[in-house]
N, C-alpha and C positions, 0 to 999 in steps of 0.2 A: 463582538469584531464592531465596531461603530465607524463610519467615515467624517471627514471633516470637508468642505470646499474650499481652499483659498484665490482669493482671489486680488494679480496686484498691476497696475496700473504704473508702468516701470516709469521712469522720470530718471534716475542713473543707471547708465547700463553696469559702469563700477561694481557697485556697490553690488544688484543682483549679482553679477559673477561672480565674488566673492561666496556671495549667503551659500549659491548652488553647492559649491565647497566642500561648504559646510553641514547646510539642511542635513542630506542623511548619517550623518554621524548624532547627532543632534536629534532626529526622526527616532531614531535606533535604539535610545536609552532610552526609550523610557515604550520597547516596541509596535516605532509608530515604523510608516512607508512610504514614498510617494507609490503609490499607483500606477496613477496616474500622467498627464502633464502635459501644457500644447502651448499655440498663440496664436492656432487656429481656432477658428470659429464657426458652424452654421445654426444658425439664429433658430428657430427651429417656431416658435411663437414666440406672441410681445415687443418691445419696445427695450430690450435691456443697455445698460449701460455694459459693453465690450470689455476685459479688461485689456489690457496685452501678452499676460497668463495666468493661468490657472490651473491648478492640482489640488486633482484627486485624491487625499492623505487617507492611512484607516492606520487605527489606533486597536487597543486590547477589547480598550474599553475606557466609557469617557471619566472613570476619575484620570488613568493615562492622558488621555487626550488634554483636559485641565493640568499634568503635573505637569506636562512639558511647556505645555501655556503661562502655566509661573516659576519652573524652574529658573533660580537665580541664577545657575553656576549657564543658564541659555540666553543670561540677555543679553551677553553682544553678536551671538545667533541673532536672534528677532531686531533684536537695532541694526543689523548690518541688510536688514528684510526691510524693514520701517526710513532705514536709507532711501532705501534703491527710489521707491517712489508710496504710492497711497496703495495700500492694502487689508485685507478682510483677508479678515479666517470666518469659516459657522462651523458650530457645528451639527452637522445630522441625528439630531436625540437628544 
């Protein structure tokens, strides 16, 4: 199991709403899922750039995560996320 952190600074609520409708199936295609997601944060240390929303994603392995990110059939799904605002996804490993 490997994890990724997705951070989004949402500027287009309509796009993020559409993304939420399709993201579960897109992740599942590569064995991924959302483990946790929130828009509420408590800073424990430092001065991070706090996003609008963040999610912890899981995948069976690194290859599955990379396949999800690069799947040409999911280009429209990833475009919805990018259209929603600034997004960063970090694979932990």
